[in-house]
C-alpha positions as CSV (number, residue, x, y, z in Angstrom):
1,M,5.3,14.2,-9.0
2,I,2.9,13.0,-6.7
3,V,-0.9,11.9,-7.5
4,F,-3.4,10.4,-5.5
5,N,-6.7,9.1,-7.3
6,E,-9.3,8.7,-4.8
7,V,-7.4,6.9,-2.5
8,S,-9.0,5.7,0.7
9,K,-7.9,3.9,3.7
10,I,-9.8,2.2,5.8
11,Y,-9.8,0.3,9.7
12,H,-11.8,-1.8,11.2
13,M,-12.4,-1.4,14.9
14,G,-14.6,-3.9,16.4
15,D,-17.7,-3.6,14.2
16,E,-16.3,-0.2,13.3
17,V,-15.4,0.7,10.3
18,V,-13.5,3.7,9.9
19,K,-12.1,5.6,6.9
20,A,-9.2,7.7,7.9
21,L,-8.9,8.3,4.0
22,D,-12.0,8.6,1.8
23,K,-11.7,9.0,-2.1
24,A,-8.9,11.6,-1.7
25,S,-7.6,13.3,-4.6
26,I,-4.6,15.2,-4.7
27,H,-1.6,16.7,-7.0
28,I,1.6,17.7,-6.2
29,R,4.2,18.7,-8.7
30,Q,8.0,18.5,-8.9
31,G,9.4,21.6,-7.5
32,E,6.0,23.0,-5.7
33,F,6.1,24.2,-1.9
34,V,2.9,22.0,-0.6
35,S,1.5,22.6,3.4
36,I,-1.5,19.8,4.6
37,I,-3.4,21.4,7.1
38,G,-6.1,19.4,9.4
39,P,-6.7,19.3,13.0
40,S,-5.9,16.4,14.7
41,G,-7.8,13.2,13.9
42,S,-8.2,14.5,10.5
43,G,-6.6,12.0,8.6
44,K,-2.8,14.1,8.0
45,S,-0.9,11.0,9.5
46,T,-2.1,8.3,7.2
47,L,-2.1,10.5,4.1
48,M,1.6,11.6,4.9
49,N,2.6,7.7,5.8
50,I,0.7,6.8,2.3
51,V,3.6,9.7,0.5
52,G,6.1,8.7,2.1
53,C,5.9,4.9,1.1
54,L,5.0,3.6,4.6
55,D,1.5,2.6,4.4
56,T,-1.1,1.3,1.4
57,A,-3.9,2.2,0.5
58,D,-6.7,-0.1,0.6
59,E,-8.3,1.7,-2.5
60,G,-7.8,4.0,-5.1
61,E,-4.4,4.4,-6.7
62,Y,-1.0,6.7,-5.8
63,F,1.8,7.4,-8.7
64,L,5.1,8.6,-7.9
65,D,6.7,10.1,-10.4
66,G,4.3,8.9,-12.7
67,L,4.5,5.4,-12.0
68,S,1.8,3.4,-9.8
69,I,2.8,2.5,-6.1
70,K,1.4,-0.9,-6.8
71,K,4.2,-1.8,-9.4
72,Y,6.7,-1.0,-7.3
73,S,8.5,-3.9,-5.4
74,E,9.1,-3.5,-1.3
75,K,12.9,-4.0,-2.3
76,S,12.2,-1.0,-4.6
77,L,9.8,1.0,-2.2
78,A,12.4,0.4,0.4
79,M,15.0,2.1,-1.9
80,I,12.2,4.9,-2.8
81,R,12.2,5.6,1.4
82,N,15.9,5.4,1.7
83,K,17.1,7.6,-1.5
84,K,14.0,9.8,-2.7
85,I,12.2,10.2,0.5
86,G,13.5,12.8,2.7
87,F,11.6,12.6,6.5
88,I,11.4,15.0,9.1
89,F,9.7,14.2,11.9
90,Q,7.4,16.2,14.9
91,N,10.0,14.4,17.1
92,F,13.2,14.2,16.1
93,N,13.1,10.3,15.3
94,L,17.0,10.8,16.6
95,I,19.3,8.1,18.0
96,M,20.2,9.7,21.6
97,T,23.7,8.0,22.3
98,M,24.6,9.0,18.6
99,T,26.4,12.4,18.0
100,A,25.0,14.8,15.3
101,E,26.7,14.2,12.8
102,E,26.4,9.6,13.6
103,N,22.7,10.6,13.0
104,V,23.8,12.5,9.9
105,E,25.4,9.8,8.8
106,L,23.4,6.2,9.8
107,P,21.1,6.6,6.5
108,L,23.9,6.9,4.0
109,I,26.1,3.8,5.7
110,Y,22.1,1.6,5.1
111,Q,22.7,3.2,1.2
112,G,26.4,1.8,0.8
113,I,27.9,4.9,0.2
114,S,31.3,4.9,0.8
115,M,33.4,6.5,3.6
116,N,34.7,9.7,1.9
117,E,31.3,10.4,0.5
118,R,29.6,10.2,3.6
119,K,31.8,12.7,5.5
120,A,31.6,15.3,3.0
121,R,27.7,14.9,2.7
122,V,27.1,15.1,6.5
123,K,29.6,18.1,6.9
124,E,27.7,19.9,4.0
125,A,24.7,19.1,5.6
126,L,25.3,20.1,9.4
127,E,26.9,23.5,7.7
128,M,23.4,24.2,6.0
129,V,22.0,24.6,8.9
130,D,24.5,25.8,11.1
131,L,25.6,22.8,13.5
132,Y,28.7,21.6,12.5
133,S,30.6,23.5,15.2
134,R,28.3,21.3,17.6
135,R,28.3,18.1,15.0
136,K,30.3,15.9,18.3
137,H,27.2,16.7,20.7
138,T,24.7,14.0,21.4
139,P,20.7,15.1,21.2
140,N,20.7,15.3,25.2
141,Q,23.0,18.1,24.5
142,M,21.1,19.8,22.0
143,S,17.8,22.4,22.3
144,G,14.9,21.5,20.5
145,G,15.5,22.9,17.4
146,Q,19.2,22.1,17.2
147,Q,18.2,18.4,17.7
148,Q,15.0,19.3,14.5
149,R,18.0,21.0,12.5
150,V,19.9,17.6,12.8
151,A,16.7,15.7,12.0
152,I,16.9,17.9,8.7
153,A,20.3,18.2,7.6
154,R,20.1,13.7,8.0
155,A,17.6,14.1,5.7
156,M,19.7,16.6,3.4
157,A,22.1,14.0,3.7
158,S,20.8,11.7,1.4
159,K,20.2,14.4,-1.8
160,P,16.6,13.0,-1.9
161,S,13.7,15.4,-4.4
162,L,10.6,14.9,-1.6
163,F,11.1,16.8,1.5
164,L,7.9,15.2,3.5
165,A,7.8,17.2,7.2
166,D,5.5,15.8,9.9
167,E,4.6,18.9,11.9
168,P,8.1,19.9,11.8
169,T,7.6,22.8,14.1
170,G,4.9,20.9,16.0
171,N,7.3,20.8,19.2
172,L,9.0,24.2,18.8
173,D,9.2,28.1,19.9
174,Q,7.7,30.7,17.5
175,A,11.2,31.8,16.8
176,T,12.6,28.3,16.6
177,G,9.9,27.5,14.2
178,K,10.7,30.1,12.2
179,Q,14.2,29.4,11.8
180,I,12.5,25.9,10.8
181,M,10.5,27.3,8.4
182,D,13.6,29.7,6.5
183,I,15.5,26.2,5.8
184,F,12.7,25.1,4.5
185,R,12.2,27.7,2.1
186,S,15.7,27.4,0.9
187,L,15.6,24.0,0.0
188,H,12.5,24.7,-2.3
189,E,14.6,27.6,-3.7
190,Q,17.4,25.4,-4.5
191,G,14.4,23.1,-6.8
192,N,13.2,20.8,-4.0
193,T,9.5,19.4,-3.4
194,I,8.0,20.0,0.0
195,V,5.3,18.4,1.6
196,L,4.5,20.1,4.9
197,I,1.6,18.4,7.5
198,T,0.6,20.4,9.9
199,H,-2.8,22.3,12.0
200,D,-1.5,25.6,12.4
201,E,-3.0,28.1,9.7
202,N,0.5,30.3,10.2
203,V,2.8,27.7,9.3
204,A,0.6,26.1,6.6
205,K,0.4,29.7,4.9
206,Q,4.3,29.9,4.3
207,A,3.8,27.1,1.5
208,D,2.8,28.0,-2.2
209,R,-0.6,26.6,-1.7
210,S,-2.4,25.0,0.8
211,I,-4.4,20.9,0.6
212,K,-7.2,20.9,3.3
213,I,-8.1,17.9,4.8
214,M,-11.2,17.0,7.3
215,D,-12.7,13.7,8.3
216,G,-10.3,12.0,6.2
217,K,-11.7,14.0,3.1
218,V,-9.1,16.0,0.9
219,Y,-10.1,19.3,-0.5
220,D,-7.0,20.2,-3.2
221,E,-8.5,23.5,-5.0
222,S,-5.7,22.3,-7.1
223,L,-8.0,19.9,-9.0
224,K,-10.8,22.4,-11.1
225,E,-13.0,18.9,-10.3
226,E,-12.5,18.9,-6.5
227,K,-15.3,21.5,-4.6
228,A,-14.4,22.6,-1.1
229,P,-17.2,22.2,0.8
230,E,-18.4,25.8,1.5
231,E,-19.0,25.6,-2.6
232,S,-20.5,22.3,-2.4
233,E,-22.9,23.9,0.1
234,A,-23.9,27.4,-1.6
235,A,-24.7,25.3,-4.5
236,T,-27.7,23.5,-2.6
237,P,-30.2,25.9,-2.2
238,S,-30.0,26.4,-6.2
239,E,-30.2,22.8,-6.6
240,K,-33.7,22.8,-4.9
241,P,-36.0,24.7,-7.4
242,E,-34.8,22.9,-10.1
243,E,-35.4,19.2,-8.5
244,K,-39.4,20.4,-7.9
245,K,-40.1,22.0,-11.3
246,P,-41.1,18.8,-12.8
247,E,-43.2,17.7,-9.7
248,E,-45.1,21.3,-9.9
249,E,-45.4,20.5,-13.9
250,T,-47.3,17.7,-13.1
251,R,-49.0,19.1,-10.6
252,Q,-50.3,21.6,-12.6
253,S,-51.0,19.0,-15.6
254,R,-53.7,17.2,-13.0
255,K,-55.0,20.8,-12.3
256,E,-55.8,21.7,-15.9
257,G,-57.6,18.1,-16.3
258,A,-59.6,18.6,-13.9
259,E,-60.6,21.9,-14.5
260,A,-61.6,20.6,-18.2
């Protein structure tokens, strides 16, 4: 479903060149629940923006459902963002003057879905996150956990095949974070693909597998050709003696020649 082939994203800051992503290669299959973990500034947000078609790579290629993103027009990319990908953000991104049901309904209006269908989807989504009874409440009348559940319901209402969550538990307490992760597990069990961006090891390990990112470099253990940093470092000592052998043989030959 999601394939990065040596994707790089480069920013120019004065005379300095910053590689937010440096030849990143990943492979996420349909129906997987994958966490992408790394510290602040590691390139997680850049990776998420490219996966979500909010930004484009400067180098390499991104394939979504088998087709290079380069093949899509801007209109097609907008349609993908609207229908195929459900975004969930750390800061919820709710409209404060709208009620819960209005926030959930808004993307469906942009998609041109009929009123009856919109109402049915909104009801179903809010019921799934156990917030239909608070559908008339605005975000400032809700807790942080409730706002995040509204944000998840908004993503669910579009019936995407991919849920892309950026630090969805980052602003929540542990108990509320557990409720949010339970919702993601339920969505995964329904056959959806979940990509969860986090810096928290405890959150990351709840996914089926994790992809690590550090200083723009991505380590996806599902790719056999990709080596984790520990493996690369461990291989270094055994490589050094092999590199010295030709030099040793040359010195030995010279010594034998001199003795002769």
